[in-house]
N, C-alpha and C positions, 0 to 999 in steps of 0.2 A: 675632209677632216676626220675626226674620230667617229662621227655619226655615219659617214659614208662607209668607212671600214667596218664598223660594227654591223651595219645593215647588210653589207656584202657577205660577211662571214656567217651571219645567221641565216641568210637567204640561200646561200650557195649549196648547202648540203644539209641533210638531216643530221641530228645530233649524234647518231651512232655511226656516221661515216666520216672518212677523212675529207678534208677540204682541199680541193685543187684550186690554187690561187690563179686568178685570171685578171689581167689588167682590164680586159673588156668588161668583165663582170663588175669591177669597181667603177668603171665609167658608167655602166648602166645604173648602178646604185646612185651615183652622183646625179645623173639625169633624172631619175625618179624623184629624188629629194627636191630638185629644182621644180619639177612638176607639182609636187605637194605644195611647195611655197607659193607658186603662182595660183593654184586653185584655191588655197586658203585665202589669199589676198582677194581673189575675185569674188568668192562667196561672202567674205567679210563685207565687201562693198555692197553686195546685193542685200545683205542683212540690214544694212543701214538705211535702205530705201523704204522700209516700213510697208512692204507689200503684204496685205493681210487677206483673209478670206479662206475659203475651203481649198484644200490641195487639189491641183489638177490630177488627171489620171497619170500623167508622166511623173509628177511630183510624188504621188502616192507610191508609184513603182520604185522611185529612187529611195524613198524612205524605207520601203520594204527591203531593198537591197542593203541599206545601212544596217538594219536590224539582223539580216541574214549574216552579214559580215561580223557584227558584234558577237553573235552566237558562235560562229565558226572560230573566231580568234579566242574567245573565252574557252571553248572546248579544247582547242589546240594547246593553249598554255596550261590549262588546269589538269588535263588528263595525260598528255603525251609529250609535252615540251616540243611540239612540232613547230618550231619557230619558222621554218621555211614555208610551210603551208599557211601559217597565220599571216606572214608578210605577203604571200601571194594573194590572199583574200583582200588584204588592205589595198593592194595594187588594183584589184578588180574594182573596188569601191572608188578609187581615184579615177579610173577609166570611166566609170558610170557617171561620176560628177562632171567630168569633161564632156561626155556625150550629151548630158542634159544641158549644160551651159551652151554648147554649140547650137542646139536646136531651139532653146527657149529664150524668149525675150527677157523675161524676168523669172524670179523664183520667190516663193513665199518666204518672207523674212525669218519666220520662226524655224522653218525647215533649213534655211541657209545656216542659221546659227547652230541648230542641232547637228548638222553635218560637219561643220568646221570644228566644233568642240569635240564631237565624238571621234572624228578622224585623228585629232591630235592626241586624245586619250588612248586610242588604240595604238598609235605609233610610239607613244612616250617610252614604253619599256625597251624599245629597239633603238630609238633615236632621241635620247633625252635632251641634248643641247638645243637642237633646232626646234623641237616641239615646245620647249620652255620659252624660247624667244617668240615663236608664233603665238603661244598662249597669251603672252603679255600684249602682243599686237592686237589681240581680240578684246583687250580691255580688262583682262583678268588681273587681279592684284595678288593672288596667292600663287604658290608654285603648283605646277601641274602634277 
């Protein structure tokens, strides 16, 4: 839909360059949004398990990656309108979330909630419709 097209257009080329349309690129954007949907659902379920305590070494590294991406996206949007590199950083975060999920039995609930909420907030300027729907699935009653 519109979110897939918007994501592809913003990711495919820097602002100052012409866009080369690619059906494969659109399909890649669609697959990425499917991955986002699945990881948000998975981490939302983990957040409901009420796993507490200190973060593990791997959880701490994942949280550090989240904050690196927040900084990168903020700089890219505020300073240069580098939408493509901001989206690339978000993709790296999603990959890190999958990697952690694949090797860890559980995740700290507070971290799971921080990751899902932050991921949606980072993606919202690029993918407003899907992030709004997922935001409400997280139990939020206000608009993202």
